[in-house]
A tleap script that builds the chain and sets N, CA, C and O, in Angstrom:
source leaprc.protein.ff14SB
mol = sequence {
  NMET GLY ARG GLU ASP MET ARG ALA GLY ASP
  ALA GLU ARG GLN ALA VAL ALA ASP THR LEU
  LYS VAL ALA LEU ASP GLU GLY ARG LEU GLU
  LEU HIE GLU TYR ASP GLU ARG LEU GLN ARG
  ALA TYR ALA ALA ARG THR TYR GLY GLU LEU
  ASP GLY LEU PRO GLY THR ILE PRO CVAL
}
set mol.1.N position { 76.102 60.819 136.998 }
set mol.1.CA position { 77.350 61.449 136.611 }
set mol.1.C position { 78.303 61.388 137.811 }
set mol.1.O position { 77.960 61.840 138.904 }
set mol.2.N position { 79.492 60.833 137.603 }
set mol.2.CA position { 80.501 60.754 138.654 }
set mol.2.C position { 81.361 62.006 138.696 }
set mol.2.O position { 81.267 62.879 137.834 }
set mol.3.N position { 82.195 62.071 139.716 }
set mol.3.CA position { 83.080 63.233 139.887 }
set mol.3.C position { 83.950 63.462 138.660 }
set mol.3.O position { 84.158 64.603 138.248 }
set mol.4.N position { 84.459 62.380 138.073 }
set mol.4.CA position { 85.364 62.536 136.929 }
set mol.4.C position { 84.703 63.225 135.741 }
set mol.4.O position { 85.391 63.767 134.876 }
set mol.5.N position { 83.375 63.206 135.694 }
set mol.5.CA position { 82.648 63.850 134.597 }
set mol.5.C position { 82.196 65.271 134.931 }
set mol.5.O position { 81.713 65.995 134.061 }
set mol.6.N position { 82.355 65.666 136.191 }
set mol.6.CA position { 81.922 67.004 136.594 }
set mol.6.C position { 82.887 68.053 136.049 }
set mol.6.O position { 84.093 67.829 135.954 }
set mol.7.N position { 82.328 69.181 135.702 }
set mol.7.CA position { 83.127 70.266 135.136 }
set mol.7.C position { 84.001 70.913 136.213 }
set mol.7.O position { 83.517 71.251 137.293 }
set mol.8.N position { 85.274 71.080 135.912 }
set mol.8.CA position { 86.224 71.730 136.822 }
set mol.8.C position { 86.231 73.231 136.550 }
set mol.8.O position { 86.021 73.672 135.420 }
set mol.9.N position { 86.471 73.992 137.587 }
set mol.9.CA position { 86.510 75.444 137.447 }
set mol.9.C position { 87.934 75.980 137.464 }
set mol.9.O position { 88.902 75.231 137.596 }
set mol.10.N position { 88.032 77.290 137.327 }
set mol.10.CA position { 89.341 77.946 137.322 }
set mol.10.C position { 90.112 77.688 138.616 }
set mol.10.O position { 91.327 77.493 138.585 }
set mol.11.N position { 89.418 77.686 139.742 }
set mol.11.CA position { 90.090 77.475 141.031 }
set mol.11.C position { 90.721 76.089 141.100 }
set mol.11.O position { 91.829 75.938 141.614 }
set mol.12.N position { 90.028 75.085 140.590 }
set mol.12.CA position { 90.568 73.723 140.593 }
set mol.12.C position { 91.767 73.602 139.658 }
set mol.12.O position { 92.760 72.956 139.991 }
set mol.13.N position { 91.669 74.222 138.500 }
set mol.13.CA position { 92.803 74.206 137.571 }
set mol.13.C position { 94.011 74.921 138.177 }
set mol.13.O position { 95.142 74.458 138.030 }
set mol.14.N position { 93.777 76.042 138.854 }
set mol.14.CA position { 94.872 76.788 139.473 }
set mol.14.C position { 95.498 76.000 140.617 }
set mol.14.O position { 96.713 76.056 140.807 }
set mol.15.N position { 94.693 75.271 141.379 }
set mol.15.CA position { 95.231 74.457 142.475 }
set mol.15.C position { 96.184 73.397 141.938 }
set mol.15.O position { 97.235 73.149 142.529 }
set mol.16.N position { 95.826 72.773 140.824 }
set mol.16.CA position { 96.707 71.782 140.209 }
set mol.16.C position { 97.973 72.471 139.699 }
set mol.16.O position { 99.075 71.952 139.877 }
set mol.17.N position { 97.823 73.625 139.074 }
set mol.17.CA position { 98.986 74.371 138.575 }
set mol.17.C position { 99.929 74.727 139.725 }
set mol.17.O position { 101.148 74.645 139.573 }
set mol.18.N position { 99.379 75.117 140.862 }
set mol.18.CA position { 100.202 75.454 142.026 }
set mol.18.C position { 100.959 74.230 142.534 }
set mol.18.O position { 102.133 74.328 142.890 }
set mol.19.N position { 100.294 73.085 142.567 }
set mol.19.CA position { 100.932 71.836 142.991 }
set mol.19.C position { 102.073 71.473 142.052 }
set mol.19.O position { 103.140 71.049 142.496 }
set mol.20.N position { 101.846 71.639 140.766 }
set mol.20.CA position { 102.887 71.339 139.784 }
set mol.20.C position { 104.082 72.274 139.949 }
set mol.20.O position { 105.227 71.842 139.812 }
set mol.21.N position { 103.829 73.546 140.241 }
set mol.21.CA position { 104.912 74.522 140.424 }
set mol.21.C position { 105.773 74.167 141.629 }
set mol.21.O position { 106.997 74.277 141.572 }
set mol.22.N position { 105.148 73.747 142.703 }
set mol.22.CA position { 105.899 73.329 143.889 }
set mol.22.C position { 106.786 72.137 143.542 }
set mol.22.O position { 107.953 72.092 143.931 }
set mol.23.N position { 106.229 71.174 142.811 }
set mol.23.CA position { 107.010 69.995 142.409 }
set mol.23.C position { 108.189 70.397 141.528 }
set mol.23.O position { 109.278 69.840 141.665 }
set mol.24.N position { 107.989 71.345 140.638 }
set mol.24.CA position { 109.083 71.840 139.795 }
set mol.24.C position { 110.155 72.503 140.660 }
set mol.24.O position { 111.345 72.225 140.508 }
set mol.25.N position { 109.726 73.378 141.562 }
set mol.25.CA position { 110.665 74.094 142.429 }
set mol.25.C position { 111.469 73.146 143.318 }
set mol.25.O position { 112.620 73.428 143.654 }
set mol.26.N position { 110.860 72.025 143.696 }
set mol.26.CA position { 111.533 71.041 144.552 }
set mol.26.C position { 112.364 70.048 143.750 }
set mol.26.O position { 113.010 69.172 144.326 }
set mol.27.N position { 112.352 70.177 142.427 }
set mol.27.CA position { 113.136 69.284 141.584 }
set mol.27.C position { 112.495 67.930 141.337 }
set mol.27.O position { 113.168 66.999 140.894 }
set mol.28.N position { 111.198 67.806 141.619 }
set mol.28.CA position { 110.510 66.530 141.414 }
set mol.28.C position { 109.916 66.402 140.016 }
set mol.28.O position { 109.455 65.326 139.634 }
set mol.29.N position { 109.924 67.486 139.256 }
set mol.29.CA position { 109.500 67.478 137.856 }
set mol.29.C position { 110.564 68.179 137.024 }
set mol.29.O position { 111.145 69.178 137.450 }
set mol.30.N position { 110.809 67.649 135.847 }
set mol.30.CA position { 111.676 68.323 134.875 }
set mol.30.C position { 110.859 69.444 134.238 }
set mol.30.O position { 109.629 69.394 134.243 }
set mol.31.N position { 111.528 70.443 133.695 }
set mol.31.CA position { 110.837 71.587 133.103 }
set mol.31.C position { 109.902 71.166 131.975 }
set mol.31.O position { 108.775 71.656 131.898 }
set mol.32.N position { 110.347 70.268 131.100 }
set mol.32.CA position { 109.488 69.856 129.985 }
set mol.32.C position { 108.244 69.121 130.484 }
set mol.32.O position { 107.165 69.267 129.910 }
set mol.33.N position { 108.392 68.326 131.555 }
set mol.33.CA position { 107.238 67.616 132.104 }
set mol.33.C position { 106.281 68.597 132.781 }
set mol.33.O position { 105.063 68.457 132.671 }
set mol.34.N position { 106.829 69.580 133.476 }
set mol.34.CA position { 106.018 70.626 134.094 }
set mol.34.C position { 105.212 71.366 133.027 }
set mol.34.O position { 104.004 71.553 133.175 }
set mol.35.N position { 105.881 71.786 131.955 }
set mol.35.CA position { 105.196 72.508 130.877 }
set mol.35.C position { 104.059 71.687 130.287 }
set mol.35.O position { 102.966 72.204 130.054 }
set mol.36.N position { 104.319 70.407 130.047 }
set mol.36.CA position { 103.299 69.534 129.460 }
set mol.36.C position { 102.095 69.394 130.393 }
set mol.36.O position { 100.949 69.521 129.963 }
set mol.37.N position { 102.366 69.132 131.662 }
set mol.37.CA position { 101.270 68.959 132.623 }
set mol.37.C position { 100.518 70.266 132.848 }
set mol.37.O position { 99.296 70.262 133.004 }
set mol.38.N position { 101.236 71.379 132.865 }
set mol.38.CA position { 100.592 72.674 133.063 }
set mol.38.C position { 99.635 72.981 131.910 }
set mol.38.O position { 98.524 73.460 132.137 }
set mol.39.N position { 100.057 72.710 130.687 }
set mol.39.CA position { 99.181 72.911 129.531 }
set mol.39.C position { 97.936 72.046 129.646 }
set mol.39.O position { 96.824 72.498 129.372 }
set mol.40.N position { 98.135 70.793 130.055 }
set mol.40.CA position { 96.993 69.887 130.215 }
set mol.40.C position { 96.065 70.359 131.330 }
set mol.40.O position { 94.845 70.236 131.216 }
set mol.41.N position { 96.640 70.904 132.413 }
set mol.41.CA position { 95.827 71.388 133.535 }
set mol.41.C position { 94.946 72.552 133.100 }
set mol.41.O position { 93.752 72.573 133.397 }
set mol.42.N position { 95.525 73.512 132.403 }
set mol.42.CA position { 94.741 74.675 131.990 }
set mol.42.C position { 93.735 74.347 130.889 }
set mol.42.O position { 92.754 75.070 130.716 }
set mol.43.N position { 93.965 73.269 130.147 }
set mol.43.CA position { 93.029 72.858 129.097 }
set mol.43.C position { 91.939 71.924 129.620 }
set mol.43.O position { 90.951 71.680 128.928 }
set mol.44.N position { 92.110 71.402 130.831 }
set mol.44.CA position { 91.165 70.426 131.383 }
set mol.44.C position { 89.784 71.045 131.565 }
set mol.44.O position { 89.642 72.190 131.994 }
set mol.45.N position { 88.787 70.262 131.231 }
set mol.45.CA position { 87.404 70.706 131.407 }
set mol.45.C position { 86.718 69.973 132.550 }
set mol.45.O position { 85.762 70.487 133.131 }
set mol.46.N position { 87.200 68.773 132.878 }
set mol.46.CA position { 86.554 67.969 133.914 }
set mol.46.C position { 87.549 67.591 135.014 }
set mol.46.O position { 88.764 67.673 134.836 }
set mol.47.N position { 86.997 67.177 136.149 }
set mol.47.CA position { 87.843 66.684 137.237 }
set mol.47.C position { 88.632 65.464 136.792 }
set mol.47.O position { 89.781 65.290 137.199 }
set mol.48.N position { 88.041 64.628 135.974 }
set mol.48.CA position { 88.733 63.448 135.480 }
set mol.48.C position { 90.002 63.802 134.721 }
set mol.48.O position { 91.003 63.094 134.820 }
set mol.49.N position { 89.968 64.886 133.969 }
set mol.49.CA position { 91.149 65.325 133.230 }
set mol.49.C position { 92.199 65.924 134.170 }
set mol.49.O position { 93.392 65.875 133.873 }
set mol.50.N position { 91.770 66.483 135.290 }
set mol.50.CA position { 92.695 67.104 136.246 }
set mol.50.C position { 93.298 66.105 137.227 }
set mol.50.O position { 94.464 66.226 137.605 }
set mol.51.N position { 92.511 65.129 137.634 }
set mol.51.CA position { 92.893 64.264 138.746 }
set mol.51.C position { 94.228 63.556 138.567 }
set mol.51.O position { 94.967 63.413 139.541 }
set mol.52.N position { 94.559 63.120 137.394 }
set mol.52.CA position { 95.793 62.374 137.208 }
set mol.52.C position { 97.045 63.223 137.091 }
set mol.52.O position { 98.152 62.690 137.166 }
set mol.53.N position { 96.906 64.511 136.910 }
set mol.53.CA position { 98.076 65.360 136.647 }
set mol.53.C position { 99.047 65.458 137.820 }
set mol.53.O position { 100.237 65.204 137.630 }
set mol.54.N position { 98.597 65.813 139.020 }
set mol.54.CA position { 99.572 65.869 140.108 }
set mol.54.C position { 99.814 64.515 140.762 }
set mol.54.O position { 100.814 64.331 141.456 }
set mol.55.N position { 98.912 63.573 140.548 }
set mol.55.CA position { 98.974 62.294 141.244 }
set mol.55.C position { 100.169 61.429 140.919 }
set mol.55.O position { 100.480 60.505 141.670 }
set mol.56.N position { 100.843 61.701 139.830 }
set mol.56.CA position { 101.969 60.862 139.430 }
set mol.56.C position { 103.308 61.572 139.577 }
set mol.56.O position { 104.292 61.178 138.951 }
set mol.57.N position { 103.353 62.606 140.391 }
set mol.57.CA position { 104.611 63.329 140.624 }
set mol.57.C position { 105.516 62.447 141.479 }
set mol.57.O position { 105.079 61.948 142.516 }
set mol.58.N position { 106.764 62.246 141.069 }
set mol.58.CA position { 107.690 61.442 141.871 }
set mol.58.C position { 107.937 62.070 143.243 }
set mol.58.O position { 107.923 63.292 143.389 }
set mol.59.N position { 108.162 61.223 144.237 }
set mol.59.CA position { 108.422 61.728 145.589 }
set mol.59.C position { 109.901 61.840 145.864 }
set mol.59.O position { 110.297 62.248 146.955 }
savepdb mol mol.pdb
quit
């Protein structure tokens, strides 16, 4: 079983949510994109589902 299949916990989901909030506050995400990614982050069960969420935030 690889990392992408390992179960993510609340702390990992919250870390992604925090990263997304910073990106929103800095204007790097639109509100609708933030909402969509945040919903996906809190619904994620595995690291694989979480890993791509903050990784594609524009710089």
